[in-house]
C-alpha positions as YAML, in Angstrom:
chain: A
units: angstrom
residues:
- id: 1
  name: MET
  ca: [0.00, 0.00, 0.00]
- id: 2
  name: ILE
  ca: [2.19, 2.91, 1.23]
- id: 3
  name: ARG
  ca: [5.37, 3.46, 3.17]
- id: 4
  name: LEU
  ca: [7.04, 6.54, 4.58]
- id: 5
  name: ASP
  ca: [10.60, 7.20, 3.44]
- id: 6
  name: LYS
  ca: [12.87, 10.05, 4.48]
- id: 7
  name: PHE
  ca: [12.12, 13.23, 2.55]
- id: 8
  name: ASP
  ca: [15.24, 14.85, 1.15]
- id: 9
  name: SER
  ca: [16.29, 17.30, -1.56]
- id: 10
  name: SER
  ca: [15.78, 14.66, -4.28]
- id: 11
  name: SER
  ca: [12.02, 15.01, -3.65]
- id: 12
  name: PHE
  ca: [11.83, 18.82, -3.53]
- id: 13
  name: ASP
  ca: [10.83, 19.33, -7.17]
- id: 14
  name: LYS
  ca: [7.99, 16.81, -7.01]
- id: 15
  name: LEU
  ca: [6.56, 18.43, -3.87]
- id: 16
  name: ILE
  ca: [6.89, 21.89, -5.44]
- id: 17
  name: SER
  ca: [5.02, 20.68, -8.54]
- id: 18
  name: TRP
  ca: [2.02, 19.67, -6.42]
- id: 19
  name: ILE
  ca: [1.65, 23.12, -4.81]
- id: 20
  name: ASP
  ca: [0.23, 25.07, -7.72]
- id: 21
  name: SER
  ca: [-1.62, 27.93, -6.02]
- id: 22
  name: PRO
  ca: [-1.56, 30.08, -2.88]
- id: 23
  name: GLU
  ca: [-4.65, 28.17, -1.67]
- id: 24
  name: ALA
  ca: [-2.92, 24.80, -2.13]
- id: 25
  name: LEU
  ca: [0.10, 26.11, -0.23]
- id: 26
  name: MET
  ca: [-2.03, 27.38, 2.65]
- id: 27
  name: GLN
  ca: [-3.90, 24.07, 2.85]
- id: 28
  name: PHE
  ca: [-0.60, 22.17, 2.80]
- id: 29
  name: ALA
  ca: [1.56, 24.26, 5.09]
- id: 30
  name: GLY
  ca: [-0.39, 27.09, 6.66]
- id: 31
  name: PRO
  ca: [1.43, 30.44, 6.62]
- id: 32
  name: SER
  ca: [4.96, 29.06, 7.07]
- id: 33
  name: TYR
  ca: [5.88, 29.26, 3.38]
- id: 34
  name: SER
  ca: [5.18, 31.88, 0.72]
- id: 35
  name: PHE
  ca: [3.91, 31.13, -2.76]
- id: 36
  name: PRO
  ca: [5.43, 29.95, -4.95]
- id: 37
  name: LEU
  ca: [7.05, 27.21, -2.88]
- id: 38
  name: THR
  ca: [10.78, 27.03, -3.63]
- id: 39
  name: ARG
  ca: [13.70, 24.71, -3.06]
- id: 40
  name: GLU
  ca: [15.21, 27.42, -0.82]
- id: 41
  name: GLN
  ca: [12.18, 27.40, 1.48]
- id: 42
  name: LEU
  ca: [12.27, 23.59, 1.69]
- id: 43
  name: GLU
  ca: [16.03, 23.61, 2.28]
- id: 44
  name: GLN
  ca: [15.62, 26.05, 5.17]
- id: 45
  name: SER
  ca: [12.83, 23.93, 6.66]
- id: 46
  name: ALA
  ca: [15.00, 20.81, 6.33]
- id: 47
  name: GLN
  ca: [17.53, 22.41, 8.70]
- id: 48
  name: ASP
  ca: [15.07, 22.21, 11.61]
- id: 49
  name: PRO
  ca: [16.22, 19.34, 13.87]
- id: 50
  name: ASN
  ca: [12.69, 19.00, 15.31]
- id: 51
  name: ARG
  ca: [11.20, 18.27, 11.87]
- id: 52
  name: HIS
  ca: [10.81, 14.69, 10.64]
- id: 53
  name: ALA
  ca: [9.74, 14.82, 6.99]
- id: 54
  name: PHE
  ca: [8.66, 11.89, 4.86]
- id: 55
  name: LYS
  ca: [7.75, 11.20, 1.29]
- id: 56
  name: VAL
  ca: [4.75, 8.91, 0.91]
- id: 57
  name: VAL
  ca: [5.62, 6.07, -1.45]
- id: 58
  name: ASP
  ca: [3.13, 3.79, -3.21]
- id: 59
  name: THR
  ca: [4.65, 0.35, -2.57]
- id: 60
  name: ASN
  ca: [2.99, -1.13, -5.68]
- id: 61
  name: SER
  ca: [4.55, 1.32, -8.14]
- id: 62
  name: GLY
  ca: [7.45, 2.68, -6.11]
- id: 63
  name: ASN
  ca: [6.28, 6.21, -6.99]
- id: 64
  name: THR
  ca: [6.30, 9.08, -4.53]
- id: 65
  name: ILE
  ca: [2.67, 10.14, -4.19]
- id: 66
  name: GLY
  ca: [2.66, 12.41, -1.17]
- id: 67
  name: HIS
  ca: [4.30, 14.09, 1.77]
- id: 68
  name: ALA
  ca: [3.91, 14.12, 5.57]
- id: 69
  name: GLU
  ca: [5.75, 15.58, 8.54]
- id: 70
  name: ILE
  ca: [6.07, 15.31, 12.29]
- id: 71
  name: HIS
  ca: [7.27, 18.37, 14.18]
- id: 72
  name: LEU
  ca: [8.36, 18.06, 17.80]
- id: 73
  name: THR
  ca: [7.83, 20.85, 20.31]
- id: 74
  name: PRO
  ca: [8.64, 20.79, 24.03]
- id: 75
  name: ASP
  ca: [4.98, 19.95, 24.78]
- id: 76
  name: THR
  ca: [3.77, 17.76, 21.94]
- id: 77
  name: ALA
  ca: [4.31, 16.24, 18.53]
- id: 78
  name: ILE
  ca: [2.46, 17.85, 15.64]
- id: 79
  name: LEU
  ca: [1.40, 16.04, 12.50]
- id: 80
  name: ARG
  ca: [1.52, 18.47, 9.63]
- id: 81
  name: ARG
  ca: [1.89, 18.95, 5.92]
- id: 82
  name: ILE
  ca: [0.06, 15.74, 5.07]
- id: 83
  name: LEU
  ca: [-0.59, 15.68, 1.34]
- id: 84
  name: ILE
  ca: [-1.52, 13.18, -1.33]
- id: 85
  name: GLY
  ca: [0.07, 15.16, -4.12]
- id: 86
  name: ASP
  ca: [-0.59, 12.68, -6.91]
- id: 87
  name: ALA
  ca: [-4.19, 13.57, -7.81]
- id: 88
  name: SER
  ca: [-4.83, 10.09, -9.25]
- id: 89
  name: MET
  ca: [-4.19, 8.60, -5.78]
- id: 90
  name: ARG
  ca: [-6.63, 10.85, -3.90]
- id: 91
  name: GLY
  ca: [-9.86, 9.34, -2.60]
- id: 92
  name: LYS
  ca: [-8.35, 5.86, -2.34]
- id: 93
  name: GLY
  ca: [-8.31, 5.61, 1.46]
- id: 94
  name: LEU
  ca: [-4.61, 6.43, 1.88]
- id: 95
  name: CYS
  ca: [-5.07, 9.02, 4.62]
- id: 96
  name: SER
  ca: [-5.61, 6.46, 7.37]
- id: 97
  name: PRO
  ca: [-2.51, 4.36, 6.62]
- id: 98
  name: ILE
  ca: [-0.38, 7.50, 6.41]
- id: 99
  name: VAL
  ca: [-1.69, 8.80, 9.74]
- id: 100
  name: GLU
  ca: [-1.29, 5.38, 11.38]
- id: 101
  name: GLN
  ca: [2.35, 5.18, 10.29]
- id: 102
  name: LEU
  ca: [2.97, 8.71, 11.55]
- id: 103
  name: LEU
  ca: [1.35, 7.84, 14.90]
- id: 104
  name: GLN
  ca: [3.46, 4.69, 15.18]
- id: 105
  name: ILE
  ca: [6.56, 6.85, 14.76]
- id: 106
  name: VAL
  ca: [5.30, 9.50, 17.21]
- id: 107
  name: PHE
  ca: [4.32, 7.12, 19.99]
- id: 108
  name: ALA
  ca: [6.63, 4.11, 19.54]
- id: 109
  name: GLU
  ca: [9.82, 5.55, 18.06]
- id: 110
  name: LEU
  ca: [9.83, 9.15, 19.31]
- id: 111
  name: ASN
  ca: [8.16, 8.14, 22.60]
- id: 112
  name: GLN
  ca: [5.81, 11.12, 22.70]
- id: 113
  name: SER
  ca: [2.74, 11.09, 24.94]
- id: 114
  name: ARG
  ca: [0.56, 13.45, 22.91]
- id: 115
  name: VAL
  ca: [0.09, 14.52, 19.32]
- id: 116
  name: GLU
  ca: [-1.95, 17.24, 17.66]
- id: 117
  name: LEU
  ca: [-2.69, 18.61, 14.21]
- id: 118
  name: ASN
  ca: [-4.56, 21.47, 12.57]
- id: 119
  name: VAL
  ca: [-7.06, 20.97, 9.77]
- id: 120
  name: PHE
  ca: [-9.29, 23.45, 7.99]
- id: 121
  name: ASP
  ca: [-12.92, 23.06, 9.02]
- id: 122
  name: TRP
  ca: [-14.10, 22.64, 5.42]
- id: 123
  name: ASN
  ca: [-11.84, 19.60, 4.89]
- id: 124
  name: ALA
  ca: [-14.44, 17.04, 5.99]
- id: 125
  name: GLY
  ca: [-12.62, 14.05, 4.50]
- id: 126
  name: ALA
  ca: [-9.44, 14.78, 6.41]
- id: 127
  name: ILE
  ca: [-11.37, 15.40, 9.64]
- id: 128
  name: ARG
  ca: [-13.09, 11.99, 9.27]
- id: 129
  name: CYS
  ca: [-9.74, 10.34, 8.64]
- id: 130
  name: TYR
  ca: [-8.20, 11.89, 11.76]
- id: 131
  name: GLU
  ca: [-11.23, 10.95, 13.87]
- id: 132
  name: LYS
  ca: [-10.90, 7.31, 12.72]
- id: 133
  name: SER
  ca: [-7.36, 7.37, 14.09]
- id: 134
  name: GLY
  ca: [-8.63, 8.61, 17.46]
- id: 135
  name: PHE
  ca: [-8.15, 12.37, 17.18]
- id: 136
  name: VAL
  ca: [-10.76, 14.60, 18.79]
- id: 137
  name: ILE
  ca: [-11.38, 18.28, 18.18]
- id: 138
  name: ASN
  ca: [-9.86, 20.53, 20.81]
- id: 139
  name: PRO
  ca: [-12.59, 23.15, 21.37]
- id: 140
  name: ASN
  ca: [-10.13, 25.49, 23.10]
- id: 141
  name: LYS
  ca: [-7.90, 26.13, 20.10]
- id: 142
  name: LYS
  ca: [-8.78, 27.44, 16.63]
- id: 143
  name: LEU
  ca: [-6.73, 29.38, 14.12]
- id: 144
  name: GLU
  ca: [-7.86, 31.83, 11.47]
- id: 145
  name: ARG
  ca: [-6.04, 32.28, 8.19]
- id: 146
  name: THR
  ca: [-6.89, 34.74, 5.43]
- id: 147
  name: VAL
  ca: [-6.62, 33.41, 1.89]
- id: 148
  name: ASN
  ca: [-7.51, 35.71, -1.02]
- id: 149
  name: GLY
  ca: [-9.75, 37.80, 1.23]
- id: 150
  name: LYS
  ca: [-11.56, 34.79, 2.69]
- id: 151
  name: THR
  ca: [-11.21, 33.59, 6.27]
- id: 152
  name: TRP
  ca: [-10.36, 29.92, 6.74]
- id: 153
  name: ILE
  ca: [-10.82, 28.36, 10.19]
- id: 154
  name: ALA
  ca: [-8.35, 25.69, 11.27]
- id: 155
  name: LEU
  ca: [-9.50, 23.25, 13.91]
- id: 156
  name: ASN
  ca: [-7.01, 21.77, 16.33]
- id: 157
  name: MET
  ca: [-7.28, 18.02, 16.92]
- id: 158
  name: ILE
  ca: [-5.50, 16.09, 19.68]
- id: 159
  name: LEU
  ca: [-4.72, 12.49, 20.60]
- id: 160
  name: ASP
  ca: [-2.88, 11.06, 23.57]
- id: 161
  name: LYS
  ca: [-0.87, 7.84, 23.57]
- id: 162
  name: ALA
  ca: [-3.20, 5.97, 25.96]
- id: 163
  name: SER
  ca: [-6.22, 6.69, 23.75]
- id: 164
  name: TRP
  ca: [-4.31, 5.61, 20.65]
- id: 165
  name: ILE
  ca: [-3.20, 2.36, 22.29]
- id: 166
  name: ALA
  ca: [-6.83, 1.60, 23.23]
- id: 167
  name: ILE
  ca: [-8.01, 1.80, 19.61]
- id: 168
  name: PRO
  ca: [-8.21, -1.66, 17.99]
- id: 169
  name: LYS
  ca: [-5.64, -1.95, 15.18]
- id: 170
  name: LYS
  ca: [-6.34, -3.74, 11.92]
...
């Protein structure tokens, strides 16, 4: 199905090709990059020792089809920049396996006790995916972003290790 491999400069151009508008960039990365996304921005981000970036690889074809990251803070791990960039692979149920592999890394390898993420409130498919993995909406934290004069609301979702362990795994 999919695997997560280390994201490095050999994958920069593919990721850049998927981010074709300011809206796509905001959905992918929030306000941390400016459009158009560049190799220089990705190179600077790669220098962050608290960032664990992955390319999502389709194990059947060997093709890179997406991107995902874990960012560590003193308080929590944050899942971010989750993207199925290959449009032909969207809608095929790949979100859940990506999130599960990220959670395995967060809780088992990085030994974190809590993880969170932000998702725009209009992204119902992603919200359902995260809820299936055990995330719940944190009502105490919302973010607003302005994109082309429109306000986008980002919901914060959280999951602790004990809750994740209690979820039956397939």
